[in-house]
N, C-alpha and C positions, 0 to 999 in steps of 0.2 A: 800062731802069731797074729796079733791083731793087724789087719791090713792098714788100719788108719795110723798105726804107729811105725809103719815101715819106713825105714830110712832109704831114700832113693839112692840108686847106684850113681856112681860118678859119671856113668855114660848117659844118664838121663839129664835133660835141660831143666834148670830150676824155674819155677813159676814167678813172673814179675808182677809185683803189686804196687809199683811207684810211678805209673803213667800220669802225665800232666796235660791239662787242657790248653790248646794253642791260643792264648789270649792276645799276644802282641800282634799277630797277623790280622786278627779280627778288628782290633782297635785301629790299625792302619787303614784297613779297608773301609771302616766306618767313616774315618776322617776324610778319606778321599771321596767317598760318596757325598758327605756333607759339603765338601768344597765344590763338587760338581753340581749338586743341587742348588747351592747358594749362588753359584755363578750363573746357573741357568735361570733362577728365579730373581735374584737380586743383583746380579752383575750387569744387567741392562736396564735402562730407564728410557721410557718413551716420552718425547716432547712433541706436542702437536703444533700446528701451523700458527696458532695465536700466542704461542709461548716461546720463551727462551730461557736458558739455564746457566747457572754458574757451577763449574766443577770445583768441588771442595775435597782436598786430600789432607787427611790428618788435621782438620780444622782450618786449613789455609786455602784461600782461593787459588785456583790454578787454571784460569782461562774460562771462556764462555762456550756454551754449547748451543747449537741451533736445533731446529725441528728434526725429528726422526728418532731412531734407536741409538742410544749412547751407552757405551760400556763404562763401568766404573769398578774399581777394585772392591770386592766384598769386604765388609766390616771395617774398611779403612778409609772409604771415600763416599761422597754423596753428591747429588746434583740438586741445587736449590732452583726451583721453578718460579719464574715471574711472568705475569700476563703482560704482553706487549701490545695488545690491541687497545682500541678506544674503550674507556670505562666511564660510566656515568654514576655520579654520586649526588646525593641530595640531602640538605638539611631541611626537613619538611615541617611546616607549621600545623598546629591543631586548629580545626575549625570550631571555635568556641560557640558560635551562634547556633550551630546544629547539635551541640552537645557531644561532639566527636571525642573519642578517647585516644590516648597515645598509640595504643596498639592498632586502632583503626587507621590512624594517620600514617603509620609506618607501612601498613598493608596497602594503603591507597596509592602510594608512590610507585612508579614504574622503574625507578632507578635500581641498579645492581646493588649498591650500598646505600642504605638509608639511615639517617640519624635524625633526632629531633632538633629543631632550630633553637638556638639560644637567644637570650635577650641582648639588647644593645641600648645605646643612648644617642639622642640627637644633640645638636648644639644647645647649650644652656642646661643640659642635664635631664631633659625630658626622657622618661623611660619608654623604651620600645619593648613590648612584651615578647615579641617573636620577630626574628629577622631571617626568614627562610631564603634559601638560594639553591641553585642547582648548577653543577659544572661538569665538564667533560675533560678528561686527561688521558695520557698514555705514557708508558715507560719505554724509552728507546734503548736498544742495545748499544748504539753509538750516539753520543750527544753532540749536536751541532752548536756552533757559536752563534750568539745573538747580540744585537746592539742595545742601546738604552731604551729603545721603543719595543724591545722584544721581537724584533724582526731578524730572520735568519741572515747571517753574513755570508756573502758569496765571494769566491776568489775571482781572479781575472778571467777564468774560463766559464764562469757562471755556475760553478759547483759549490755546494755548501761547505763551509770550513768546519772540519771536525775539531771539537774542543776536547772530547774524551772518548777514546775508542772503546774501551771496556767499561761502559757505563754501569752495567749490571754488577760487576765486581765492586764498583764504588758503592752502589746501593747496599750490597751485602755487608760490606765492611763498615758503613757509616749510618745506615738507616734501619735495616732489618733484613731478616732472611725470608720474609713472606710478603705477599701482596698487602695483607692487612696492616702490617707494620709500616710499609711504605705509605699506604693511604692515610693512616692516622698521623704520621710524623711529617710527611712532605706535602700532603694535600689538605685534609680537613682542618688540621691544626692551624696552618698559616691562613687558610681561607677564612676561618672564623675571626681571627685577630684582625685581618685586613678589612673585612666587612665592617667590623665595629669601628675601626679607625676612620674609614671613609664616611660612615653615617654621622660621625661627630662633626663633619665639615658642613652639614646642612641644618637649616632651621627645621623644627618639627612641622611647621606649616608647609614647608616645601615638600617634605617627605610624605605628608598625608595628601598632597595634591591640591592644596588650596593656598592662595595668596590673596590677601585683602587688597583690592585695587586702590583703596585710599591710603595704603601704607606708604609714607614717603620714603621709607628705606627699602622698598621692594624692588628696586632696579636690579640688584644682583640676583634676586629670586626670579624675576621675569625673564631673564636671559636663558633660563633652562626650560625650553618648551617641552622637552621630554626628560622628566626628572629621572626615571628609571634608566633611560639610555645614558645619562650622565653618570649615574652611579656605576653602571656596568662598565663604562669606559675607564673610570678611575680604578675600580677594583681589578679589572683585567690587566691593566698595565702593571700595577704593583705586585699582584699575585703571580703573574706570569714570570716576572724577574726572580721572585723569591723561590718559586717552585723549580725554575730552571737551574738555579744555583745548587739545588739538591739533586739534580738529575732527572727531573720530571717535567713533562711538557703540558702546559695548559692549552687546551684547544678552544674552549668557549666557557662563558660565565653568564648567568642570568639571575638577577635579584628577584625575589618573590614579593608578595603583598605584605607590607609591614603592618604589624598589629600593635596599635597603641591601646592604652587602657580606655575603658568605656567613658570615664569622666572627661578625659581629654578630647576624645572624639565627639562627645556631645557638645562641649564648649566650642570646638571648631565648627560643628554643624550650625550652631546658633549664630556664630560670627559670620559664617558664610551666608546664611539667610539674610541677616541684617545688611551685609555688604551688597548682596544682590538687589535688595529693595532700594538701597541708596543708588545703585547703578541704574535701576529702572527709572527712578525719579530724574536722575541726570539725563538719561536718554529722552525722557518726556520734555524736559526743559529745552534740550538741544533741538528736538523736533519742532517745538513751538517757535524757537528762534529762527529755524530754517524756513518755516512757513511764513513768518513775518517778513523775512528777507526776500523770499520768493515773491510775496505780494508787492513789496516795494519795487522789486526789479520789474514786475509786470507793469506797474504804473509808469515807471520810467520808460519801459519799452513802448507803451501806447503813445506817450508824449513824443518819443523819438520817432515813432512811425508817422504820426501826423505831421510833425515838422519835416520829415523826409518827403512826405507826399506833397506838401506845399512847396518845398524847395524844388521837387521834381517838376511840378506844374510850371513854376516860374522859369525853370531852366528849359522846359519844352517850348514855352512861348518865345523865349529869347532865341532858342535854336531855330524855331520856325521863321522868325523875323530875319535872322541872319541868312537863312536859306533863301528866302524870297529876295532879299537884297542881292545876294550873290547871283540868283537866277536872272534878276533884272540886269545886273551888270554884264553877265555873260551874254544875255540877249542883245544888249546894246552893242557889245563888241562884235557879235555876229552880224548884226545889221550894218554896222559901219564897214565891216570887212566885205559884206556882200555889195554895198554901195561902191566901195573902192574897186571891187572886181568888175561891176557894171561900167564904171568910168573907164577903166583900163580896156574893157572889151570893145567900146565904141571908138577908141582912139585917143582918149585923153580928156581933160576937163573942158576944153573949149568946145569940142564936138559934142560932149555930153550936155553942155549948156544949150547948144543949138537944138538938140533933140528935145530937151525939156520945153523950149520956147515953142517948138513945132507942136508938141502935145497940147500946149495951152490953146493953140489956134484951132485944132480940130482932131478928129479921130484919124489916126494914121499909124502906119507900121514902118519903122525905118528899115532900110536895107543898105548894105554896103554897095556903093557904086564902084565898080571896077573900071577905071578909065585910064589906067596907066599911071604915070608918074604924077603925083600931086592930086590924085583922084579924091573925091569927097562925097558927101551925102546931100542930095537936093530933095527937099520935101515937096511933093506934088499932090494935089488933092484929086481924088478919083470921084468924078461927078456922075458916072454911069449908074451906080447903084446907091440909092439913098441909104445913108447910115453905114455903108460898108467901109471897111478899113481902107485908107488911101494906099495907092501903090507908090513905090519909090522907083523912079526910072533912072537907070544909070546914064549919065551924060559925061562927056569929057570934062576934065577938071577946069580947062580954060574957059568954058562957057558957064561955069557955075555962078559967076558973078553977073552974067548978062541976063537978059529978059528971059523969063521962063517960057518954055515951049508950050504951045497950045495943047490942051488935053485932047485926046482922040475922041 
């Protein structure tokens, strides 16, 4: 018997030829692995310190996220990142005089976001080829309320009043999902429009930095000593309010050097040179008038000086005469007072007269004769020494009228 044709006995186990590969468990394992890997790689998103994020689940915003690792549901959610630090953007102008190209101008700028400056117009329709500017802004996670001057409003405790808590969610739903979209729609777009509107408020001569001094209508122009500062002030106020309404904060703005066409600038230069020449002539005429006036004043001054000197001399003579008269008067009063004192010193007018009579008779010296009640002065000639002063001998008062005593 052919062994290959042998029918197996019932006690033998039949050979199985229908084994299947275990596909389902492998598929499940793969799916689990994918979920784990996706969760590990895409389930977390890192936000650094200068950023903030918006959590989006199934296309709808679901809160904001701060710096750090943030988990999100794989395949069903995402986190939109916004830069919240200060950002600088610039609309740069091309230096035509040096032959600069647009690429070179863009590279020359140090701003984070650079665009070429657009044209504008001044009052009257004068074309401005380039109106460059630079500004700084930031996107806040929470938006504070501002007043009409774009100043932050404070509550009674001095804290800023919050206008919109989840400001980034507002940006995501209304402006765009990236920084670039926010910049173009809430920053550069409004900035270009407002700059053009503000420049329309000024004469081209103002913007180019020249005002004809002979222009009778130049009063309004002359009040702006710093034309760029005035432009910056007006643009900043309008642009700040418009950007704030869209959830973006303007920090600073600066206008660049406006570029007019060469023909207009040449015309202004010629006008400026002519006006300067006119001003020089005016100054020369004014200087000549001042010199003539000074000469006239010098002549008047010399005449006044001579008059003052003559007047002073006459006044000095009068003052000297007054002083001499006053001195004479004072001297006379003093002499009269001295005479009165002499009269009183000798006992009165009668005795003074007697003494004066005695002086006329000869050289003598009066002395008071103390003789008791009614004593007087008896003049006696001293004949002992020739030319000597006479002595006055005291005698009793009752013998004063009798014969004089003989001299010793």
